[in-house]
Residue, then its C-alpha position, 0 to 999 in steps of 0.5 A: m500500499k505504501k508504494l500504491l501512495l508513492v504512485l499517487s504523491l508522484l502523480a500529484l507532483f507530476q501533474c503540478s509540475f505541468a503548469q510550468n514546463a510539460d511537453t507532449s510526451s509527458v502530457e500523454q504519460a500522466a494521462a495514462i497513469q490517471k487513466i489507470l487510476d481512474r479504471d481502477k476506482a471503477i472496478k465493481y466487485q461482488t460478495g455473497n452469493v454470485h452466479i457467475n454462469s449456469d454451471v458455477k456459483l460463489t459464495v464470497p465470504a467478508g475478507y474477499k470479493f469478486m471481480s466480474k468477467a468484464d473487469a477481468e478481462y480488462v486486468v488480465f488481456d488490457f491492464w496485464g497485456n495477456p493475449r485474449s482467451e475464452g472461458l475468463l469468469g473473473m477474479i477472487v481477490k482480498q478485500d484491499y485488492s488493487i490493480v495498482d498496488e503490486s503486493a496484491w495477488a488474485f486468483v483468476v477463474t476460468y472455466e472449460n466446458s470440455g465434458f466430464v473427466k474421468d478419474e480412473d487414471a489418477e493414482d496410476i499416472d507417472y508424473d516424472e515420465m510425463m515431465e520428461e516428455l513435456q520438456g521434450e515437446e517445448e521446442e515446438t511449443n515455444a516456436a508458436r509463442v515466439k512467433e506470436g511475440y510472446s517469450a518462450v517458456h521452459i518447465t524446470g520440473w514439479a515444484a509440487k507433483p500433481f495431487y488428485d482429491k478423489k472425494n472433492n474431486i479437486l486436482h492440483w499441481a505447482k510447476s517451476i518455470k522460466f520465461g525466455e531468457d530470464a535466469d530466475t525460476t517462478l511458480n506456477y500454481d493450479v487448481r482444478i475442480l471437476g464437474r459434471k459438464g467441464v473443469l473450473s480453473l482457479n490460477a494464483v498470481g502473485s509474487l514469489s514473496q506471496i507464497g505463505d499468504i497465498k497458501k494460507h487462503v487456498p482452502d478459502i478459495i477452494h470453498i468459495a467456488q462450487f458447482k451449482e447442484g446438477s452440474r457437480y461431479t458426481d451428476f455426471d449421467p453417463e447416458i446423456d453427458k458429454v465425456a471429455a477427450y481426456t482424463i486427469g493425465g490429460l488434464v494435466a499434460g494437454k494445457l500445460l505448455a498451452k497456458v503457462g505464462l498465459f497471465a503476464l507479470l502485473l508489475k511490468n506495467i506498474k514499472l513502466v508507469i514509475f519509470a516514466l515519473i523517474a525520467i522527470f523526477g531524476a532526484l528521486k530515481n535511486r529511492i523509486l528504484g529502491l522501492f520498486s527493484k522487487k522481481a515482478p510477480a508471475l503465477v504463483a505455486k507452493t513449494t515442495s516443502d509446503p504442506e497440502p491444503e486441507a481438503p474442502e469438505n462437501 
């Protein structure tokens, strides 16, 4: 929050300086900053019972809030700069969340109407072998990413091997990844809640320093998202329902490289704002760089040493 206040203070100082000395570039930078701040204030959040589509409902308790689809699309695609894709339903965040606060984290909620995912293979999958196969397929996948203007993604291994909670039909895993030529390793934390007609995905977005805080909230987040009666996994009717083309193993492997890195680094955009201010307020350069030198956040996962979150009860 202190960093957010610094941005606002610098913006005020920045705008005052225009009265005596301004150029087109500086005016445009100030306008861009103000636009982001105004858009942040305009976001509407929901709490309590929220029906996000015909199959999924949320029960958002005190301490959390839900950002609806339209606002989430702005954050994920426009503000964070990710490629547009289908299935985004919104974001689950803490009560004090702000898009311009780098200390904030979020769970991005998406849904894929892929059909009923059979789980018979859950206990028989060799995930070490799967990782080797995925790493061997990186070259082709990354060639397509680079062609579209995105960084290559290199999976360095499982941070936590996939775990399937058969009682509650929840699958989660963590992977360690590298983007492009970046020497640092980031973590990606995924939760998949299986339903009668498809899969609800919850992807944690934050910085590595926030892992402990995010982990504490995982049981809450899982309880917030639920399939409606009639759309639950146990409601499956083999006589009439569509079956997905993949099982548990395919759910982990088939989309791993396609979606890893989907959510770009939030701080990237904030740094652009800060650096624009630095160009004008040279005297504050060292102070600002010191405050904003932290590595940009990525999709977050638990480390292998972290205990598994408690499974939710039906």
